[in-house]
N, C-alpha and C positions, 0 to 999 in steps of 0.2 A: 857254192862253197861247201866242202865236206869238212866237218869238224870231228875231232876225236870223241869217242863215246863219253868219256868223262866230262867233256864240255857240256853235253846235253844233260847228264846227271846233275852237274853243278847248277845249271840253269833251272832245272826242275826244283832242286832244293831251294834255290834263291827265290823263285817265284812262289813256292809253297810258303816260305817264311814271310814274304810280302803279304800273302793272303791271310796268314795267321795274324799279322799285325793289323791289317785293314781288310776285312772280308768283303767290303763293298768296292774294292779297287778292281774295276773291270779289266783294265790293261794287264794286270797280273794274271788273271785267269786266261786272257787271250794269249799272252806270251808263254804261259806254261802249256797251254794247248798246242802252240806251235812247237814247243820242245818235245811234246809227246807225239806230235804228228809223224807218222811213219813208224813209231815204236809201239804205240798202244792207241789204236783208233778209238776205242770206247772212252778212254780217259781224255783224249783230245776232244772228242765230241762233247763230253760232259763239260769240259772247261770252256769250249766255244759257246755252248748253250748258256752257261752261267754268265759269261761276259755279255752275251746278248740280253739276258734277263736284266742285267744291271745297266746296260746302255743299248737299248733296242734301236737306236737311230744310227748306230755305227755300221756303215755299209762294208767297211773293211772286214769286220767280224763275220758278216754274212758270207762274203766271198771266200774266206778261208774255210768256213764250215761247209760251204757247197763243194769246194775242191776236195776236202777230206771225204765227204760222202761219195763223191765220184770215184776217188781212188779206192775207197773201201769196197765199192760195189762193182768195179770193173774187173773182169777176169784178167789174169796176168798176161795172157797172149794178146789181149787188146791194148794193153798199156804201151807196148812197144811202138804202136803207131801214133801215139799222142804227139802233136806238133811241138810241144815244149820240151820233149825229152831229147 
């Protein structure tokens, strides 16, 4: 699903507000990381890391972090051959 850019911006704002209200809310960091995923790899990685720090047993968080690192370190010409594209 492709969403308008303002949808991502709104999600980032909403999850940032949720984090401000409850800084221990791991899902808010995770979902904000997903909102940053593809826009700002370093911020997404930071949010995934914080979600994992708060909930280190959540395998879902690890898989998204791993996917982000793979995307960020794979040269663009290799991405075209990924099976899920």
